[in-house]
VMD Tcl script that builds the backbone (N, CA, C; Angstrom):
set m [mol new atoms 525]
animate dup $m
set s [atomselect $m all]
$s set {name element resname resid chain x y z} {
  {N N MET 1 A 8.979 5.714 32.472}
  {CA C MET 1 A 9.941 5.962 31.510}
  {C C MET 1 A 9.999 5.452 30.444}
  {N N ASN 2 A 9.697 4.249 30.508}
  {CA C ASN 2 A 9.636 3.272 29.349}
  {C C ASN 2 A 8.892 3.422 28.236}
  {N N ALA 3 A 7.704 3.723 28.652}
  {CA C ALA 3 A 6.478 4.087 27.758}
  {C C ALA 3 A 6.725 5.131 26.789}
  {N N PRO 4 A 7.250 6.304 26.852}
  {CA C PRO 4 A 7.316 7.064 25.870}
  {C C PRO 4 A 8.652 6.353 24.704}
  {N N LYS 5 A 9.463 5.918 25.440}
  {CA C LYS 5 A 10.641 5.046 24.460}
  {C C LYS 5 A 9.955 4.129 23.367}
  {N N GLN 6 A 9.090 3.425 24.116}
  {CA C GLN 6 A 8.481 2.145 23.282}
  {C C GLN 6 A 7.469 2.870 22.457}
  {N N LEU 7 A 6.870 4.010 22.670}
  {CA C LEU 7 A 5.776 4.672 21.591}
  {C C LEU 7 A 6.814 5.025 20.577}
  {N N ASN 8 A 7.816 5.837 20.814}
  {CA C ASN 8 A 8.620 6.467 19.786}
  {C C ASN 8 A 9.100 5.133 19.030}
  {N N LYS 9 A 9.298 3.911 19.560}
  {CA C LYS 9 A 9.702 2.817 18.512}
  {C C LYS 9 A 8.326 2.240 17.786}
  {N N ASP 10 A 7.246 2.494 18.294}
  {CA C ASP 10 A 6.255 2.064 17.569}
  {C C ASP 10 A 5.673 2.890 16.521}
  {N N VAL 11 A 6.128 4.238 16.707}
  {CA C VAL 11 A 5.992 5.312 15.665}
  {C C VAL 11 A 6.652 5.020 14.812}
  {N N GLU 12 A 8.254 4.598 15.071}
  {CA C GLU 12 A 9.266 4.717 13.911}
  {C C GLU 12 A 8.837 3.264 13.022}
  {N N ALA 13 A 8.351 2.222 13.622}
  {CA C ALA 13 A 7.857 1.019 12.912}
  {C C ALA 13 A 6.952 1.708 11.903}
  {N N MET 14 A 5.910 2.251 12.389}
  {CA C MET 14 A 4.420 2.401 11.948}
  {C C MET 14 A 5.092 3.622 10.479}
  {N N ILE 15 A 6.015 4.232 10.676}
  {CA C ILE 15 A 6.479 5.155 9.728}
  {C C ILE 15 A 7.122 4.204 8.596}
  {N N ARG 16 A 8.178 3.464 9.175}
  {CA C ARG 16 A 8.873 2.724 8.288}
  {C C ARG 16 A 8.449 1.602 7.364}
  {N N VAL 17 A 6.898 0.921 7.870}
  {CA C VAL 17 A 6.273 -0.020 7.119}
  {C C VAL 17 A 5.044 0.992 6.265}
  {N N ASP 18 A 4.713 2.160 6.457}
  {CA C ASP 18 A 4.048 2.860 5.613}
  {C C ASP 18 A 5.009 3.339 4.751}
  {N N GLN 19 A 6.021 3.649 4.575}
  {CA C GLN 19 A 6.574 4.052 3.587}
  {C C GLN 19 A 7.037 2.987 2.645}
  {N N ALA 20 A 7.306 1.801 3.237}
  {CA C ALA 20 A 7.645 0.509 2.276}
  {C C ALA 20 A 6.403 0.193 1.683}
  {N N GLY 21 A 5.140 0.310 2.471}
  {CA C GLY 21 A 3.765 -0.098 1.658}
  {C C GLY 21 A 3.604 0.832 0.701}
  {N N GLU 22 A 3.813 2.104 1.004}
  {CA C GLU 22 A 3.499 3.124 -0.294}
  {C C GLU 22 A 4.552 3.163 -1.426}
  {N N PHE 23 A 5.558 2.685 -0.825}
  {CA C PHE 23 A 6.739 2.252 -2.107}
  {C C PHE 23 A 6.482 0.972 -2.893}
  {N N GLY 24 A 5.885 0.151 -2.349}
  {CA C GLY 24 A 5.315 -1.256 -2.861}
  {C C GLY 24 A 4.029 -0.832 -3.735}
  {N N ALA 25 A 3.012 -0.026 -3.401}
  {CA C ALA 25 A 2.072 0.483 -3.953}
  {C C ALA 25 A 2.601 1.054 -5.329}
  {N N THR 26 A 3.283 1.821 -5.373}
  {CA C THR 26 A 3.644 2.635 -6.824}
  {C C THR 26 A 4.426 1.539 -7.673}
  {N N CYS 27 A 5.101 0.542 -6.971}
  {CA C CYS 27 A 5.636 -0.297 -8.059}
  {C C CYS 27 A 4.731 -1.398 -8.559}
  {N N ILE 28 A 3.558 -1.709 -7.709}
  {CA C ILE 28 A 2.606 -2.559 -8.165}
  {C C ILE 28 A 1.885 -1.639 -9.528}
  {N N TYR 29 A 1.324 -0.299 -9.486}
  {CA C TYR 29 A 0.876 0.503 -10.420}
  {C C TYR 29 A 1.766 0.424 -11.589}
  {N N ALA 30 A 3.426 0.456 -11.276}
  {CA C ALA 30 A 4.109 0.451 -12.328}
  {C C ALA 30 A 4.106 -0.795 -13.181}
  {N N GLY 31 A 3.940 -2.048 -12.512}
  {CA C GLY 31 A 3.663 -3.140 -13.269}
  {C C GLY 31 A 2.606 -3.002 -14.173}
  {N N GLN 32 A 1.331 -2.440 -13.332}
  {CA C GLN 32 A 0.211 -2.777 -14.199}
  {C C GLN 32 A 0.149 -1.926 -15.175}
  {N N LEU 33 A 0.667 -0.601 -15.232}
  {CA C LEU 33 A 0.779 0.351 -16.332}
  {C C LEU 33 A 1.613 -0.066 -17.459}
  {N N ALA 34 A 2.552 -0.685 -17.099}
  {CA C ALA 34 A 3.562 -1.563 -18.111}
  {C C ALA 34 A 2.782 -2.251 -19.190}
  {N N VAL 35 A 1.925 -3.055 -18.586}
  {CA C VAL 35 A 1.046 -3.882 -19.475}
  {C C VAL 35 A -0.420 -3.188 -19.719}
  {N N LEU 36 A -0.798 -2.312 -18.992}
  {CA C LEU 36 A -2.244 -1.505 -19.293}
  {C C LEU 36 A -2.368 -0.511 -19.660}
  {N N LYS 37 A -1.273 0.429 -19.762}
  {CA C LYS 37 A -1.080 1.957 -19.994}
  {C C LYS 37 A -1.891 2.396 -21.356}
  {N N ASN 38 A -2.015 1.443 -22.016}
  {CA C ASN 38 A -2.985 1.866 -23.437}
  {C C ASN 38 A -4.336 1.497 -23.216}
  {N N SER 39 A -4.817 0.755 -22.136}
  {CA C SER 39 A -6.134 0.093 -22.152}
  {C C SER 39 A -7.068 1.255 -21.482}
  {N N ALA 40 A -8.424 0.489 -21.431}
  {CA C ALA 40 A -9.147 1.371 -21.083}
  {C C ALA 40 A -9.169 1.961 -19.659}
  {N N ILE 41 A -8.372 1.115 -19.047}
  {CA C ILE 41 A -8.366 1.423 -16.916}
  {C C ILE 41 A -6.818 2.168 -17.166}
  {N N GLY 42 A -6.196 2.601 -18.065}
  {CA C GLY 42 A -5.000 3.197 -18.102}
  {C C GLY 42 A -5.091 4.582 -17.166}
  {N N PRO 43 A -5.787 5.415 -17.748}
  {CA C PRO 43 A -5.956 6.970 -16.943}
  {C C PRO 43 A -6.403 6.543 -15.542}
  {N N THR 44 A -6.907 5.734 -15.351}
  {CA C THR 44 A -7.109 5.455 -13.873}
  {C C THR 44 A -6.140 4.882 -13.128}
  {N N LEU 45 A -5.521 4.018 -13.735}
  {CA C LEU 45 A -4.095 3.511 -13.086}
  {C C LEU 45 A -3.116 4.655 -12.686}
  {N N LYS 46 A -3.092 5.464 -13.739}
  {CA C LYS 46 A -2.117 6.501 -13.468}
  {C C LYS 46 A -2.546 7.680 -12.440}
  {N N GLN 47 A -3.832 8.011 -12.349}
  {CA C GLN 47 A -4.580 8.679 -11.266}
  {C C GLN 47 A -4.206 8.034 -9.758}
  {N N MET 48 A -4.432 6.753 -9.661}
  {CA C MET 48 A -4.032 5.882 -8.609}
  {C C MET 48 A -2.430 5.769 -8.407}
  {N N ALA 49 A -1.782 5.644 -9.234}
  {CA C ALA 49 A -0.316 5.612 -8.908}
  {C C ALA 49 A 0.292 6.982 -8.536}
  {N N ALA 50 A -0.284 8.147 -9.297}
  {CA C ALA 50 A 0.036 9.701 -8.736}
  {C C ALA 50 A -0.510 9.822 -7.305}
  {N N GLN 51 A -1.481 8.999 -6.757}
  {CA C GLN 51 A -2.041 9.583 -5.527}
  {C C GLN 51 A -1.076 8.677 -4.581}
  {N N GLU 52 A -0.499 7.303 -5.022}
  {CA C GLU 52 A 0.453 6.532 -4.460}
  {C C GLU 52 A 1.703 7.352 -4.309}
  {N N GLU 53 A 2.427 8.157 -5.228}
  {CA C GLU 53 A 3.511 8.444 -5.281}
  {C C GLU 53 A 3.552 9.781 -4.278}
  {N N VAL 54 A 2.343 10.496 -4.125}
  {CA C VAL 54 A 2.205 11.377 -3.167}
  {C C VAL 54 A 2.362 11.037 -1.652}
  {N N HIS 55 A 1.514 9.844 -1.533}
  {CA C HIS 55 A 1.840 9.192 -0.011}
  {C C HIS 55 A 3.283 8.634 0.210}
  {N N LEU 56 A 4.019 8.238 -0.703}
  {CA C LEU 56 A 5.299 7.805 -0.911}
  {C C LEU 56 A 6.220 9.064 -0.411}
  {N N LYS 57 A 5.923 10.181 -1.205}
  {CA C LYS 57 A 6.846 11.414 -0.667}
  {C C LYS 57 A 6.412 11.835 0.396}
  {N N THR 58 A 5.244 11.927 0.999}
  {CA C THR 58 A 4.967 11.897 2.630}
  {C C THR 58 A 5.662 11.141 3.584}
  {N N PHE 59 A 5.732 9.603 3.106}
  {CA C PHE 59 A 6.262 8.901 4.262}
  {C C PHE 59 A 7.876 8.785 3.783}
  {N N ASN 60 A 8.369 9.276 2.954}
  {CA C ASN 60 A 9.820 9.599 2.615}
  {C C ASN 60 A 10.213 10.733 3.118}
  {N N ASP 61 A 9.594 11.892 3.416}
  {CA C ASP 61 A 9.632 12.961 3.850}
  {C C ASP 61 A 9.437 12.761 5.747}
  {N N LEU 62 A 8.853 11.898 5.951}
  {CA C LEU 62 A 8.453 11.370 7.362}
  {C C LEU 62 A 9.906 10.907 7.870}
  {N N CYS 63 A 10.270 10.091 7.026}
  {CA C CYS 63 A 11.184 9.155 7.336}
  {C C CYS 63 A 12.738 10.134 7.779}
  {N N VAL 64 A 12.945 11.328 6.922}
  {CA C VAL 64 A 13.762 12.137 6.818}
  {C C VAL 64 A 13.586 13.179 8.010}
  {N N ALA 65 A 12.331 13.501 8.330}
  {CA C ALA 65 A 11.890 14.176 9.328}
  {C C ALA 65 A 12.616 13.803 10.733}
  {N N ARG 66 A 12.077 12.665 10.917}
  {CA C ARG 66 A 12.144 11.671 12.044}
  {C C ARG 66 A 13.456 10.761 12.371}
  {N N GLY 67 A 14.214 10.647 11.661}
  {CA C GLY 67 A 15.132 9.767 11.218}
  {C C GLY 67 A 15.088 8.278 11.536}
  {N N VAL 68 A 13.973 7.979 10.506}
  {CA C VAL 68 A 13.441 6.181 10.421}
  {C C VAL 68 A 14.066 6.231 9.460}
  {N N GLN 69 A 14.966 4.807 9.712}
  {CA C GLN 69 A 15.321 4.151 8.497}
  {C C GLN 69 A 14.534 3.315 7.506}
  {N N PRO 70 A 14.501 3.518 6.321}
  {CA C PRO 70 A 13.701 2.481 5.734}
  {C C PRO 70 A 13.871 1.133 5.557}
  {N N THR 71 A 13.004 0.182 5.505}
  {CA C THR 71 A 13.229 -1.098 5.529}
  {C C THR 71 A 14.688 -1.374 4.613}
  {N N ILE 72 A 15.193 -2.412 4.828}
  {CA C ILE 72 A 16.290 -2.454 4.017}
  {C C ILE 72 A 15.711 -3.690 2.918}
  {N N LEU 73 A 14.489 -3.982 2.635}
  {CA C LEU 73 A 13.710 -4.967 2.110}
  {C C LEU 73 A 13.251 -4.006 0.776}
  {N N GLN 74 A 13.744 -2.863 0.546}
  {CA C GLN 74 A 12.944 -2.559 -0.621}
  {C C GLN 74 A 13.226 -2.741 -1.846}
  {N N PRO 75 A 14.482 -3.386 -1.965}
  {CA C PRO 75 A 14.866 -3.873 -3.313}
  {C C PRO 75 A 13.974 -5.124 -3.711}
  {N N VAL 76 A 13.623 -5.622 -2.567}
  {CA C VAL 76 A 12.384 -7.147 -2.847}
  {C C VAL 76 A 11.444 -6.335 -3.016}
  {N N TRP 77 A 10.590 -5.289 -2.186}
  {CA C TRP 77 A 9.219 -4.845 -2.539}
  {C C TRP 77 A 9.477 -4.148 -3.844}
  {N N GLN 78 A 10.371 -3.717 -4.366}
  {CA C GLN 78 A 10.399 -3.021 -5.843}
  {C C GLN 78 A 10.214 -4.183 -6.962}
  {N N VAL 79 A 10.719 -5.350 -6.558}
  {CA C VAL 79 A 10.671 -6.441 -7.789}
  {C C VAL 79 A 9.495 -7.111 -7.473}
  {N N GLY 80 A 8.994 -7.354 -6.559}
  {CA C GLY 80 A 7.955 -8.129 -5.965}
  {C C GLY 80 A 6.687 -7.342 -6.483}
  {N N GLY 81 A 6.986 -6.078 -6.080}
  {CA C GLY 81 A 5.539 -5.149 -6.232}
  {C C GLY 81 A 5.360 -5.078 -7.927}
  {N N TYR 82 A 6.619 -5.090 -8.481}
  {CA C TYR 82 A 6.198 -4.678 -10.115}
  {C C TYR 82 A 5.967 -5.846 -10.758}
  {N N LEU 83 A 6.431 -6.780 -10.213}
  {CA C LEU 83 A 5.833 -8.315 -10.813}
  {C C LEU 83 A 4.507 -8.610 -10.207}
  {N N MET 84 A 4.075 -8.022 -9.153}
  {CA C MET 84 A 2.546 -8.695 -8.998}
  {C C MET 84 A 1.425 -7.653 -9.799}
  {N N GLY 85 A 1.864 -6.284 -10.002}
  {CA C GLY 85 A 1.180 -5.682 -11.041}
  {C C GLY 85 A 1.331 -6.029 -12.185}
  {N N ALA 86 A 2.541 -6.360 -12.643}
  {CA C ALA 86 A 2.333 -7.079 -14.227}
  {C C ALA 86 A 1.601 -8.230 -14.232}
  {N N VAL 87 A 1.905 -8.956 -13.498}
  {CA C VAL 87 A 1.356 -10.380 -13.489}
  {C C VAL 87 A -0.298 -10.521 -13.356}
  {N N THR 88 A -0.645 -9.814 -12.543}
  {CA C THR 88 A -2.488 -9.692 -12.491}
  {C C THR 88 A -2.662 -8.824 -13.659}
  {N N ALA 89 A -2.090 -7.579 -13.936}
  {CA C ALA 89 A -2.287 -7.004 -15.485}
  {C C ALA 89 A -2.371 -7.830 -16.770}
  {N N LEU 90 A -1.553 -8.850 -16.888}
  {CA C LEU 90 A -1.592 -9.738 -18.146}
  {C C LEU 90 A -2.811 -10.833 -17.757}
  {N N MET 91 A -2.925 -10.883 -16.677}
  {CA C MET 91 A -4.413 -11.594 -16.397}
  {C C MET 91 A -5.455 -10.710 -17.127}
  {N N GLY 92 A -5.585 -9.809 -17.241}
  {CA C GLY 92 A -6.513 -8.825 -17.896}
  {C C GLY 92 A -6.792 -7.628 -16.528}
  {N N GLU 93 A -8.055 -7.040 -17.068}
  {CA C GLU 93 A -8.180 -5.633 -16.461}
  {C C GLU 93 A -8.606 -6.309 -15.140}
  {N N LYS 94 A -9.592 -6.929 -15.047}
  {CA C LYS 94 A -10.491 -7.307 -13.638}
  {C C LYS 94 A -9.452 -8.074 -12.768}
  {N N ALA 95 A -8.588 -8.998 -13.173}
  {CA C ALA 95 A -7.730 -9.229 -12.430}
  {C C ALA 95 A -6.746 -8.273 -11.643}
  {N N ALA 96 A -6.316 -7.274 -12.495}
  {CA C ALA 96 A -5.648 -5.989 -12.010}
  {C C ALA 96 A -6.303 -5.221 -10.948}
  {N N HIS 97 A -7.798 -5.306 -11.046}
  {CA C HIS 97 A -8.570 -4.671 -10.086}
  {C C HIS 97 A -8.891 -5.636 -8.928}
  {N N ALA 98 A -8.658 -6.791 -9.279}
  {CA C ALA 98 A -8.846 -7.870 -7.901}
  {C C ALA 98 A -7.516 -7.509 -7.182}
  {N N CYS 99 A -6.270 -7.026 -7.951}
  {CA C CYS 99 A -5.122 -7.124 -6.923}
  {C C CYS 99 A -5.329 -5.631 -6.051}
  {N N THR 100 A -5.898 -4.785 -6.612}
  {CA C THR 100 A -6.033 -3.675 -5.963}
  {C C THR 100 A -7.146 -3.780 -4.595}
  {N N ILE 101 A -8.255 -4.448 -5.248}
  {CA C ILE 101 A -9.225 -4.925 -3.994}
  {C C ILE 101 A -8.374 -5.458 -2.759}
  {N N ALA 102 A -7.536 -6.542 -2.918}
  {CA C ALA 102 A -7.016 -7.098 -1.943}
  {C C ALA 102 A -5.877 -6.335 -1.259}
  {N N VAL 103 A -5.176 -5.989 -1.804}
  {CA C VAL 103 A -3.918 -4.795 -1.329}
  {C C VAL 103 A -4.820 -3.520 -0.406}
  {N N GLU 104 A -5.498 -3.101 -1.063}
  {CA C GLU 104 A -6.221 -1.988 -0.412}
  {C C GLU 104 A -6.960 -2.390 1.004}
  {N N GLU 105 A -7.902 -3.649 0.775}
  {CA C GLU 105 A -8.498 -4.027 2.008}
  {C C GLU 105 A -7.449 -4.277 3.198}
  {N N VAL 106 A -6.206 -5.047 2.750}
  {CA C VAL 106 A -5.303 -5.470 3.931}
  {C C VAL 106 A -4.642 -3.847 4.516}
  {N N ILE 107 A -4.224 -2.851 3.304}
  {CA C ILE 107 A -3.868 -1.558 4.236}
  {C C ILE 107 A -4.767 -0.860 4.521}
  {N N ALA 108 A -6.153 -0.798 4.624}
  {CA C ALA 108 A -7.316 -0.066 5.154}
  {C C ALA 108 A -7.255 -0.646 6.502}
  {N N ASP 109 A -7.391 -1.782 6.563}
  {CA C ASP 109 A -7.250 -2.605 8.150}
  {C C ASP 109 A -5.964 -2.007 9.021}
  {N N HIS 110 A -4.563 -2.440 7.848}
  {CA C HIS 110 A -3.397 -1.920 8.698}
  {C C HIS 110 A -3.481 -0.265 9.316}
  {N N TYR 111 A -3.885 0.698 8.241}
  {CA C TYR 111 A -4.057 2.117 8.706}
  {C C TYR 111 A -5.038 2.163 9.992}
  {N N GLN 112 A -6.076 1.474 9.838}
  {CA C GLN 112 A -7.219 1.372 10.831}
  {C C GLN 112 A -6.345 1.367 12.342}
  {N N SER 113 A -5.777 0.069 12.205}
  {CA C SER 113 A -5.149 -0.646 13.615}
  {C C SER 113 A -4.086 0.565 14.024}
  {N N GLN 114 A -3.367 1.407 12.995}
  {CA C GLN 114 A -2.152 2.393 13.528}
  {C C GLN 114 A -3.271 3.383 14.082}
  {N N LEU 115 A -4.278 3.981 13.535}
  {CA C LEU 115 A -4.980 4.907 14.126}
  {C C LEU 115 A -5.664 4.744 15.227}
  {N N ASP 116 A -5.969 3.353 15.694}
  {CA C ASP 116 A -6.422 3.000 16.768}
  {C C ASP 116 A -5.327 2.968 17.781}
  {N N ARG 117 A -4.106 2.879 17.655}
  {CA C ARG 117 A -3.179 2.776 18.586}
  {C C ARG 117 A -2.320 4.234 18.732}
  {N N LEU 118 A -2.675 5.109 17.858}
  {CA C LEU 118 A -1.944 6.348 17.972}
  {C C LEU 118 A -2.720 7.337 18.784}
  {N N GLY 119 A -1.760 7.961 19.633}
  {CA C GLY 119 A -2.430 8.957 20.680}
  {C C GLY 119 A -2.351 10.695 20.168}
  {N N PRO 120 A -3.042 11.337 20.779}
  {CA C PRO 120 A -3.154 12.821 20.514}
  {C C PRO 120 A -1.655 13.413 20.304}
  {N N GLU 121 A -0.894 13.098 20.669}
  {CA C GLU 121 A 0.460 13.558 20.682}
  {C C GLU 121 A 0.960 13.435 19.463}
  {N N GLU 122 A 0.400 12.414 18.511}
  {CA C GLU 122 A 0.707 12.067 16.925}
  {C C GLU 122 A -0.317 12.519 16.250}
  {N N SER 123 A -1.157 13.716 16.491}
  {CA C SER 123 A -2.625 13.825 15.713}
  {C C SER 123 A -1.965 14.550 14.430}
  {N N GLU 124 A -0.665 14.890 13.628}
  {CA C GLU 124 A -0.490 15.077 12.312}
  {C C GLU 124 A -0.201 13.899 11.993}
  {N N LEU 125 A 0.299 13.176 12.410}
  {CA C LEU 125 A 0.481 11.605 11.786}
  {C C LEU 125 A -0.600 10.900 11.526}
  {N N LYS 126 A -1.609 11.280 12.492}
  {CA C LYS 126 A -2.978 10.384 12.878}
  {C C LYS 126 A -3.946 10.915 11.572}
  {N N LYS 127 A -3.696 12.255 11.054}
  {CA C LYS 127 A -4.558 13.051 10.188}
  {C C LYS 127 A -4.026 12.578 8.737}
  {N N THR 128 A -2.648 12.176 8.442}
  {CA C THR 128 A -1.977 11.890 7.354}
  {C C THR 128 A -2.514 10.551 7.392}
  {N N ILE 129 A -2.367 9.512 8.147}
  {CA C ILE 129 A -2.587 8.052 7.924}
  {C C ILE 129 A -4.233 8.044 7.592}
  {N N ALA 130 A -5.208 8.808 8.182}
  {CA C ALA 130 A -6.467 8.689 7.927}
  {C C ALA 130 A -6.558 9.264 6.666}
  {N N GLN 131 A -6.217 10.175 6.223}
  {CA C GLN 131 A -6.432 10.558 4.577}
  {C C GLN 131 A -5.934 9.415 3.714}
  {N N PHE 132 A -4.789 9.225 4.159}
  {CA C PHE 132 A -4.295 8.117 3.111}
  {C C PHE 132 A -5.005 6.682 3.249}
  {N N ARG 133 A -5.932 6.526 4.484}
  {CA C ARG 133 A -6.643 5.329 4.328}
  {C C ARG 133 A -8.142 5.447 3.643}
  {N N ALA 134 A -8.565 6.629 3.506}
  {CA C ALA 134 A -9.521 7.121 2.761}
  {C C ALA 134 A -9.419 7.033 1.366}
  {N N GLU 135 A -8.303 7.598 0.933}
  {CA C GLU 135 A -7.822 7.325 -0.459}
  {C C GLU 135 A -7.544 6.013 -0.930}
  {N N GLU 136 A -6.848 4.967 0.070}
  {CA C GLU 136 A -6.769 3.650 -0.703}
  {C C GLU 136 A -8.238 2.994 -0.547}
  {N N LEU 137 A -9.213 3.083 0.509}
  {CA C LEU 137 A -10.354 2.702 0.265}
  {C C LEU 137 A -11.006 3.271 -1.340}
  {N N GLU 138 A -11.010 4.630 -1.624}
  {CA C GLU 138 A -11.444 4.895 -2.805}
  {C C GLU 138 A -11.028 4.026 -4.055}
  {N N HIS 139 A -9.527 3.714 -3.677}
  {CA C HIS 139 A -8.882 2.923 -4.717}
  {C C HIS 139 A -9.538 1.725 -4.830}
  {N N LYS 140 A -9.878 0.952 -3.765}
  {CA C LYS 140 A -10.461 -0.314 -3.522}
  {C C LYS 140 A -12.149 -0.515 -3.981}
  {N N ASP 141 A -12.877 0.832 -3.878}
  {CA C ASP 141 A -14.065 1.000 -4.110}
  {C C ASP 141 A -14.335 0.894 -5.572}
  {N N HIS 142 A -13.166 1.828 -6.125}
  {CA C HIS 142 A -13.406 1.657 -7.981}
  {C C HIS 142 A -13.050 0.591 -8.354}
  {N N ALA 143 A -11.919 -0.227 -7.822}
  {CA C ALA 143 A -11.770 -1.454 -8.732}
  {C C ALA 143 A -13.000 -2.470 -8.369}
  {N N GLU 144 A -13.815 -2.493 -7.296}
  {CA C GLU 144 A -15.155 -3.158 -7.232}
  {C C GLU 144 A -15.873 -2.672 -8.199}
  {N N LEU 145 A -16.220 -1.063 -8.746}
  {CA C LEU 145 A -17.324 -0.933 -9.346}
  {C C LEU 145 A -16.325 -1.252 -10.830}
  {N N GLU 146 A -15.473 -1.486 -10.954}
  {CA C GLU 146 A -14.663 -1.741 -12.233}
  {C C GLU 146 A -14.968 -3.516 -12.797}
  {N N GLY 147 A -15.661 -4.228 -11.798}
  {CA C GLY 147 A -15.849 -5.552 -11.529}
  {C C GLY 147 A -14.432 -6.241 -10.989}
  {N N GLY 148 A -13.569 -5.966 -10.399}
  {CA C GLY 148 A -12.896 -6.661 -9.814}
  {C C GLY 148 A -13.125 -7.789 -8.963}
  {N N ARG 149 A -14.210 -7.751 -8.486}
  {CA C ARG 149 A -14.938 -9.245 -8.035}
  {C C ARG 149 A -15.353 -10.362 -9.080}
  {N N ASN 150 A -15.241 -9.841 -10.082}
  {CA C ASN 150 A -15.635 -11.014 -11.242}
  {C C ASN 150 A -14.512 -11.329 -12.182}
  {N N ALA 151 A -13.486 -10.979 -11.280}
  {CA C ALA 151 A -11.974 -11.471 -12.206}
  {C C ALA 151 A -12.096 -13.125 -12.464}
  {N N PRO 152 A -11.390 -13.795 -13.083}
  {CA C PRO 152 A -11.326 -14.878 -12.923}
  {C C PRO 152 A -10.459 -15.498 -11.979}
  {N N ALA 153 A -10.540 -16.229 -11.044}
  {CA C ALA 153 A -9.516 -16.838 -10.189}
  {C C ALA 153 A -9.627 -15.759 -9.449}
  {N N TYR 154 A -10.898 -14.709 -8.955}
  {CA C TYR 154 A -10.586 -13.767 -8.089}
  {C C TYR 154 A -10.345 -14.436 -6.625}
  {N N GLU 155 A -10.713 -15.428 -6.034}
  {CA C GLU 155 A -10.516 -15.879 -4.566}
  {C C GLU 155 A -9.268 -16.276 -4.696}
  {N N THR 156 A -8.628 -16.976 -5.661}
  {CA C THR 156 A -7.470 -17.245 -5.720}
  {C C THR 156 A -6.547 -16.010 -5.502}
  {N N ILE 157 A -6.497 -15.384 -6.455}
  {CA C ILE 157 A -5.690 -13.986 -6.705}
  {C C ILE 157 A -5.690 -13.175 -5.223}
  {N N THR 158 A -6.673 -12.817 -4.630}
  {CA C THR 158 A -7.122 -12.253 -3.612}
  {C C THR 158 A -6.258 -12.969 -2.283}
  {N N THR 159 A -6.293 -14.045 -2.314}
  {CA C THR 159 A -5.701 -14.576 -1.179}
  {C C THR 159 A -4.320 -14.727 -1.448}
  {N N VAL 160 A -3.710 -14.899 -2.511}
  {CA C VAL 160 A -2.326 -14.817 -2.638}
  {C C VAL 160 A -1.646 -13.278 -2.438}
  {N N VAL 161 A -2.555 -12.244 -2.872}
  {CA C VAL 161 A -2.208 -10.993 -2.663}
  {C C VAL 161 A -2.247 -10.439 -1.362}
  {N N LYS 162 A -3.144 -10.809 -0.800}
  {CA C LYS 162 A -3.472 -10.445 0.429}
  {C C LYS 162 A -2.398 -11.273 1.708}
  {N N GLY 163 A -1.888 -12.530 1.600}
  {CA C GLY 163 A -0.974 -13.216 2.246}
  {C C GLY 163 A 0.528 -12.375 1.755}
  {N N ILE 164 A 1.010 -12.269 0.734}
  {CA C ILE 164 A 2.224 -11.369 0.229}
  {C C ILE 164 A 2.141 -10.014 0.845}
  {N N THR 165 A 0.809 -9.124 0.868}
  {CA C THR 165 A 0.982 -8.094 1.578}
  {C C THR 165 A 1.106 -8.019 3.117}
  {N N LYS 166 A 0.429 -9.032 3.808}
  {CA C LYS 166 A 0.683 -9.150 5.101}
  {C C LYS 166 A 1.789 -9.703 5.635}
  {N N THR 167 A 2.455 -10.118 4.942}
  {CA C THR 167 A 4.096 -10.688 4.968}
  {C C THR 167 A 4.922 -9.409 4.786}
  {N N ALA 168 A 4.798 -8.643 3.921}
  {CA C ALA 168 A 5.483 -7.545 3.738}
  {C C ALA 168 A 5.524 -6.700 4.768}
  {N N ILE 169 A 3.998 -6.237 5.319}
  {CA C ILE 169 A 4.039 -5.766 6.400}
  {C C ILE 169 A 4.803 -6.259 7.579}
  {N N TRP 170 A 4.328 -7.203 7.838}
  {CA C TRP 170 A 5.043 -7.786 9.016}
  {C C TRP 170 A 6.789 -7.598 8.997}
  {N N LEU 171 A 7.337 -7.942 7.907}
  {CA C LEU 171 A 8.767 -7.805 7.626}
  {C C LEU 171 A 9.064 -6.529 7.778}
  {N N SER 172 A 8.522 -5.631 6.963}
  {CA C SER 172 A 8.888 -4.101 7.269}
  {C C SER 172 A 8.829 -3.531 8.383}
  {N N LYS 173 A 7.950 -4.056 9.720}
  {CA C LYS 173 A 7.815 -3.177 10.733}
  {C C LYS 173 A 9.217 -3.696 11.312}
  {N N ARG 174 A 10.135 -4.755 10.851}
  {CA C ARG 174 A 10.916 -5.528 11.720}
  {C C ARG 174 A 12.267 -5.098 11.000}
  {N N ILE 175 A 12.263 -4.997 9.943}
  {CA C ILE 175 A 13.769 -4.814 9.123}
  {C C ILE 175 A 14.224 -3.642 8.703}
}
mol reanalyze $m
mol bondsrecalc $m
mol representation Tube
mol addrep $m
């Protein structure tokens, strides 16, 4: 009798954290676009930001449909995401791409973990997460092609960004 209730709690946490992550992604791109909108990578950033907006709307709708309360940490993610995007963009286009690589590597692993845990009763959610994971990997691949791994201080940027992203995921699952 307890298994379905626990599964519902797990799925609720998944939706909450995914909504928070997509919200954070829109804030990162907003920060990057504030600095780089007129640069050579501006159009690409706008395109990726638009995809993140679709992801966010989907998880917002899932929150409403399933009665999932979004994380109370959204104001923190809004400021933090924007600053992460703006600071890496101020470091240059390659640093902005390094930020994308780091975030998307963590998110792809996170989404894969969810896909591995969801059962057939959540086939629609699995389909959505699989699609979004593929799109996040496209963002990572593009950032790599644009030289993100050649950013000055690449290792430092990605270590910090991955640490922040993993912490945000951990907190958003719980709060």
